[in-house]
Structures are given as C-alpha cells and as structure tokens.
Backbone as a chain_set.jsonl record, in Angstrom:
{"seq": "MRVEHCRSCGARIIWAITAATGRSMPVDADPVEHGNVVLESVDGKPLAFVGQAGEPRYVSHFVSCPEANRWRR", "coords": {"N": [[144.024, -6.224, -86.802], [143.743, -9.401, -85.501], [141.216, -11.58, -86.439], [139.01, -14.009, -85.16], [137.211, -16.977, -84.315], [134.292, -17.576, -82.406], [134.189, -19.947, -80.019], [131.995, -21.188, -79.208], [129.508, -19.984, -80.502], [130.189, -19.519, -83.22], [130.686, -16.855, -84.088], [132.376, -14.117, -85.508], [135.105, -12.864, -83.828], [137.307, -10.564, -81.901], [140.082, -11.014, -79.737], [141.052, -8.908, -77.295], [142.948, -7.011, -74.982], [141.886, -5.474, -71.987], [141.996, -2.22, -71.104], [141.736, -1.156, -68.542], [141.921, -3.355, -66.861], [143.749, -5.225, -67.851], [143.041, -7.751, -68.49], [141.99, -10.427, -70.877], [139.399, -9.985, -73.278], [136.779, -10.997, -75.216], [135.595, -9.515, -78.171], [133.184, -8.338, -80.406], [133.74, -8.53, -83.95], [132.642, -6.844, -85.772], [132.162, -3.288, -86.102], [129.376, -1.426, -84.321], [126.921, 0.927, -84.018], [125.763, 1.196, -81.429], [127.769, 0.528, -79.714], [130.353, 0.34, -77.069], [132.945, -0.073, -76.633], [136.102, 0.761, -77.522], [138.869, 0.056, -79.91], [142.252, -0.066, -79.921], [145.37, -0.429, -81.56], [148.219, -1.365, -79.869], [151.429, -1.953, -79.761], [151.215, -3.721, -81.819], [149.099, -5.351, -80.77], [145.625, -5.595, -79.852], [144.076, -3.212, -77.779], [141.51, -2.698, -75.537], [139.256, -0.083, -74.893], [136.909, 0.459, -72.599], [133.769, 2.233, -72.472], [134.858, 4.505, -73.55], [135.154, 7.404, -75.686], [135.092, 7.415, -78.998], [135.733, 6.267, -82.341], [135.891, 3.504, -84.594], [133.107, 2.039, -82.857], [132.757, -0.833, -80.749], [131.248, -3.84, -79.492], [131.273, -5.808, -76.577], [131.667, -9.45, -76.916], [130.354, -10.935, -74.802], [128.045, -9.823, -74.715], [126.529, -10.369, -77.069], [126.782, -13.091, -77.432], [124.966, -16.174, -77.422], [125.869, -18.166, -75.558], [127.167, -17.148, -73.751], [127.155, -17.122, -70.701], [128.383, -19.579, -70.123], [130.967, -19.077, -70.402], [131.73, -17.094, -68.801], [133.69, -15.718, -65.844]], "CA": [[143.689, -7.108, -85.911], [143.401, -10.806, -85.943], [139.948, -12.038, -86.282], [139.095, -15.519, -84.761], [135.713, -17.243, -84.406], [133.897, -17.94, -81.141], [134.162, -21.55, -79.913], [130.391, -21.496, -78.973], [128.429, -19.55, -81.565], [130.887, -19.111, -84.246], [130.714, -15.487, -84.646], [133.618, -13.451, -85.664], [135.568, -11.968, -82.599], [138.71, -10.128, -81.668], [140.422, -11.075, -78.547], [141.545, -7.748, -76.843], [143.232, -6.767, -73.702], [141.212, -4.48, -71.444], [143.069, -1.14, -70.572], [141.497, -1.085, -66.994], [142.334, -4.483, -65.945], [144.711, -6.089, -68.373], [142.469, -8.965, -68.659], [141.28, -10.736, -72.21], [137.926, -9.909, -73.466], [136.208, -11.138, -76.781], [134.926, -8.32, -78.785], [132.504, -8.84, -81.764], [134.644, -8.053, -84.988], [132.178, -5.847, -86.465], [131.628, -2.159, -85.242], [128.213, -1.307, -84.214], [126.511, 2.245, -83.54], [125.527, 1.323, -80.086], [128.999, 0.021, -79.064], [130.776, 0.975, -76.0], [134.33, -0.528, -76.707], [137.126, 1.4, -78.429], [139.884, -0.85, -79.901], [143.321, 0.49, -80.405], [146.415, -1.262, -81.675], [149.329, -1.032, -79.064], [152.619, -2.82, -80.105], [150.572, -4.78, -82.518], [147.875, -6.119, -80.122], [144.427, -4.748, -79.602], [143.71, -2.851, -76.567], [140.145, -2.458, -75.434], [138.796, 0.928, -73.684], [135.363, 0.359, -72.375], [133.076, 3.551, -72.17], [135.534, 5.693, -74.057], [134.535, 8.185, -76.878], [135.92, 7.359, -80.399], [135.201, 5.506, -83.464], [134.635, 2.923, -84.658], [132.951, 1.385, -81.626], [132.452, -2.165, -80.744], [130.498, -4.428, -78.304], [131.891, -7.079, -75.987], [130.873, -10.543, -77.341], [129.622, -11.494, -73.862], [126.623, -9.105, -74.764], [125.793, -11.0, -78.019], [126.898, -14.611, -77.536], [123.92, -16.924, -76.71], [126.476, -19.085, -74.713], [128.124, -16.287, -72.832], [127.22, -17.642, -69.423], [129.275, -20.73, -70.019], [132.439, -18.668, -70.499], [132.176, -15.978, -67.635], [134.311, -16.162, -64.687]], "C": [[143.309, -8.367, -86.233], [141.983, -11.016, -85.612], [139.7, -13.572, -86.052], [137.532, -15.756, -84.76], [135.376, -17.953, -82.865], [133.692, -19.354, -81.057], [132.707, -22.17, -79.625], [129.368, -21.146, -80.095], [129.128, -19.416, -82.957], [131.073, -17.814, -84.962], [132.247, -14.982, -84.737], [134.015, -12.5, -84.385], [136.968, -11.639, -82.666], [138.948, -10.273, -80.208], [141.341, -9.716, -78.136], [141.855, -7.568, -75.369], [142.641, -5.402, -73.231], [142.163, -3.53, -70.669], [142.836, -0.921, -69.081], [142.073, -2.101, -66.375], [143.418, -5.437, -66.67], [144.341, -7.535, -68.673], [142.019, -9.136, -70.268], [140.0, -10.647, -72.175], [137.667, -10.147, -74.932], [135.387, -9.904, -77.191], [134.342, -8.638, -80.136], [133.425, -7.826, -82.777], [134.272, -6.884, -85.558], [131.758, -4.618, -85.813], [130.162, -2.07, -85.351], [127.951, 0.28, -83.559], [126.42, 2.339, -82.144], [126.719, 0.88, -79.189], [129.564, 0.868, -77.998], [132.309, 0.675, -75.693], [134.961, 0.081, -77.892], [138.128, 0.48, -78.632], [141.053, 0.087, -80.498], [144.496, -0.507, -80.65], [147.586, -0.643, -80.866], [150.389, -2.168, -79.245], [152.045, -3.954, -80.899], [149.464, -5.511, -81.981], [146.739, -5.095, -79.781], [144.202, -4.505, -78.043], [142.379, -2.349, -76.425], [139.988, -1.127, -74.345], [137.346, 0.785, -73.884], [134.872, 1.72, -71.943], [133.801, 4.812, -72.731], [134.993, 6.261, -75.328], [135.494, 7.764, -77.886], [135.185, 6.568, -81.316], [136.395, 4.667, -84.224], [134.447, 2.307, -83.134], [132.621, -0.098, -81.708], [131.733, -2.585, -79.447], [131.274, -5.858, -77.833], [131.042, -8.485, -76.563], [130.162, -11.111, -76.12], [128.095, -10.866, -73.966], [125.891, -9.928, -75.895], [125.889, -12.522, -78.114], [125.787, -15.291, -76.965], [124.664, -17.851, -75.667], [127.508, -18.369, -73.81], [128.141, -16.764, -71.272], [128.114, -18.77, -69.247], [130.593, -20.428, -69.934], [132.731, -17.59, -69.265], [132.801, -16.688, -66.444], [133.942, -15.376, -63.523]], "O": [[142.567, -8.534, -87.201], [141.569, -10.632, -84.519], [140.247, -14.349, -86.834], [136.725, -14.902, -85.129], [136.143, -18.74, -82.31], [133.073, -19.951, -81.937], [132.371, -23.344, -79.781], [128.531, -21.947, -80.511], [128.352, -19.157, -83.877], [131.493, -17.671, -86.11], [133.153, -15.468, -84.06], [133.323, -11.548, -84.023], [137.761, -12.281, -83.354], [138.157, -9.748, -79.425], [142.388, -9.565, -78.765], [141.031, -7.97, -74.548], [142.811, -4.366, -73.874], [142.945, -3.906, -69.796], [143.778, -0.5, -68.41], [142.739, -1.881, -65.363], [143.904, -6.37, -66.03], [145.159, -8.379, -69.039], [141.717, -8.126, -70.904], [139.356, -11.113, -71.235], [138.302, -9.532, -75.788], [134.554, -9.412, -76.429], [135.056, -9.207, -80.962], [133.748, -6.67, -82.503], [135.061, -5.99, -85.863], [130.949, -4.778, -84.899], [129.621, -2.559, -86.342], [128.712, 0.743, -82.71], [126.867, 3.324, -81.556], [126.583, 0.893, -77.965], [129.288, 2.068, -77.991], [132.854, 1.1, -74.675], [134.515, -0.017, -79.035], [138.473, -0.087, -77.595], [140.834, 0.877, -81.416], [144.556, -1.454, -79.865], [147.936, 0.506, -81.134], [150.11, -3.294, -78.834], [152.401, -5.103, -80.634], [148.872, -6.297, -82.72], [146.968, -3.924, -79.478], [144.154, -5.413, -77.214], [142.052, -1.495, -77.25], [140.48, -1.128, -73.216], [136.705, 0.923, -74.926], [135.516, 2.336, -71.094], [133.443, 5.957, -72.452], [134.344, 5.495, -76.04], [136.693, 7.764, -77.606], [134.036, 6.216, -81.05], [137.543, 5.071, -84.403], [135.387, 2.117, -82.362], [132.209, -0.54, -82.781], [131.628, -1.831, -78.48], [131.728, -6.733, -78.571], [129.812, -8.466, -76.6], [129.243, -11.871, -76.427], [127.131, -11.36, -73.382], [124.7, -10.185, -75.716], [125.111, -13.145, -78.837], [125.592, -14.949, -75.799], [123.902, -18.332, -74.829], [128.471, -18.905, -73.261], [129.222, -16.744, -70.684], [128.622, -18.898, -68.133], [131.405, -21.242, -69.493], [133.871, -17.336, -68.878], [132.581, -17.845, -66.087], [134.413, -15.649, -62.419]]}, "num_chains": 1, "name": "protein.A"}
C-alpha cells in the first residue's frame, strides 16, 4: 500500500476507500492495538473496513490529526 504524508501535520497516511460508502478516507499508516479499521488490498487498492475484526488494525487519521476539522466535509 502506498504511504503518503498528511498535508497538514506531515504524518504518514494511507488513502483507502471505505467499503461501506466508497468514499476516500485517510488512515494512519502504522497499525495500533486500539484501531477499528482493517485494510485489505483489492485490485491493488486499499479498501477500509471500519469496525471489522481482523489484524492488523489501523485508525482513521481524522482521529489523530490536529488539523482534522479543517478537512472534514
């Protein structure tokens, strides 16, 4: 999966498509124990399943970015 950097805080992120809505979502690139997002590669693109069981687990970058409100829609 391609790792990029957040334009606001510089953190490492992965852009994934949410399985539920098909919308793009930034996900922190490093897995965490308390994460609620599971990433799977589908046709070479990361697909995010929120609230699903599995390993490794990640967290939406909207949770950790200090500038998240600037980018929410």
